[in-house]
N, C-alpha and C positions, 0 to 999 in steps of 0.2 A: 504492499499499498505506501503512495506516495506520501510525503512529509505534508503534504497540503491535505487530503485525503484526514490522515492520521490524527493532524493537527485541528479538525475541524470531528472528526470525532470523539475527542479530547474535552473539546468545549463543550456538548452539543453531551454527555457525560453528567461531565460538573455543573450546568444547568438542573438536570434534571434531578443532583443530587440535597438528601437532606438530614439533618441528623435522625437516628436511633428514638425511640424512644421510653421512660426507662421497663414503663411498664410492660414493654414487650419478650415477647421470649423470645432468645436469635434460636434458629434451630438451624441446619442443613438439609435437604432437600432426600437427601437418602434420609438420613434420622427417623424426618416427620413420616417416609413411608411403611416405617418398620407397624406404627402403629398411630393410624391419623384420627381415631378415635378420642384419642389421649388428646388430642388437640383441638377440639370436636371445640368452637364457638371462643375460644383464646386470640389473644390479641398476638400475634407471630412477628418477626421478620426473619426471610426462607429465601436462603439463597439456590439459585439456579440460574439452569440458560432462557431463556425464551425463547418460545417456540410452539407456538400453536399452544399457546399456559406456560407454564414453565415443571424446565423437566433435568431430572441430572440422571449422568449413565454410572449403576452403582453398581461395585464390587459385587457384591452378592447375587445372585441370579434364584431364582426358583425352577425345577425341578421341570416343568412340564409349559415354563409357560414367562412371559420377560416379568422382574423386578416390576410394581405399580409404581418407577417416583417419577410421579410430576400431578400436577394439579391443576385442576382450569383457572386462567386468571378475568376479573370481574372488573368491572369497573366502580370506585365508590365518587372519583373525583377526577372531572375532564382534565387538569392541571397537567396531572401526572402520567396521563397514557397522553397530551399531547407530547411532552416532549420527548415522551421511551418512542412516539413518532417519526417521530422528526431524526434520531439516529436509528430507526429501523432502516426507513427512505436514504441516510446514507453506505449503510453498509449493504440493500441492495442493490442499488448502481456500481459498485464497488466489486456484487457477489456475479452482477451479471457479464462484469468480464475474467468471470472462472474463478474465483477467487473464495474459499471457504469462510466462514466463520465463525465467532460465536459470543452472543451478547449476552455476558452475565449480567444480574442484579441483584438486588436485594431487595423482595417484597413485601410489602407491611402492610397487613391486614387483617382481619379475623377469619379463620378457618371453620367452612361449610362442612359436614360430610354426613355420612348416616353411619359410616363405619363405624363396630365396635372393639373394642379388644376381643384378638381370638388366641386362641390359645398356640396358632402355628408361626401366629405371625405373618405380613402381605404373601405369604406362600401357601395358606392354608385355603386348599380347592375347597372344602364346603364349606368353614364359613363367607370367602371373602367374594360372592357374590355384593359389594358393596354400591356398584357404581353406577351415577344417576346423577351426574355434572359433565357439564360442557356439550359440546360437537355430539349426537346421536346416544349422551348419556355414557361417554364412555371414560369418563377420568370420576374416581374414587373420592375425590374433591373438589370446591371451591374453594379459594384465598380473593375475598373482597378485601382489593387491594385499596388500599386510602394515599399510597405512598410510595417511590422505587428509593435507592438511593445505592451508592456504589460499584456504577453503571461502569461494564468495560467493556468494551470490545478485543477480541482475542482472534486475530488470524491464526485461521488450527487445517489447513492443508489436509486434514484426515477427517477433519469434525463431519458427522452425520447427517450436519443440518445443514441446510443448502434453503438460504435468504435471498434465493435471485430474482423469485417469485412470489415473495410474501404480503411485502408489502402494496394493499390494493388499491389505497389512492394514487391521486396525480405525483407523478414524479417532476 
């Protein structure tokens, strides 16, 4: 990425930053996904990759399916989304040139989930049918976002995320 584009992304990231509130519980997405139900209705600061929700590839795996380490993101305040949309636009322009990126953020908000504590954790085949958020109800939880902070755009040639067509607004 050229210095000008990198500078733009950093500047946009700084515009979208905010400080964490003391009443929030800071947690990584992989830790959150171990037991969504334990965090139901709690104010959280969750770190992950913004790509059709908030995601993270975790070390843990399930025997028969993917470890469910993702949450849907829903808007509470437009100003937080507007700042992130500008970053997504800039990343999309660079991604159309064949580059791969990851947009890492800390999302602040309240977790909604119908998940309950599972004896076998997220790989529990019997009890893990708790999905119901996001597109086609495919997400196990949603974070009602009030703000984003610590936004970092990382160029990663091996990233599974292709931002070339993610932003659907005018470029």
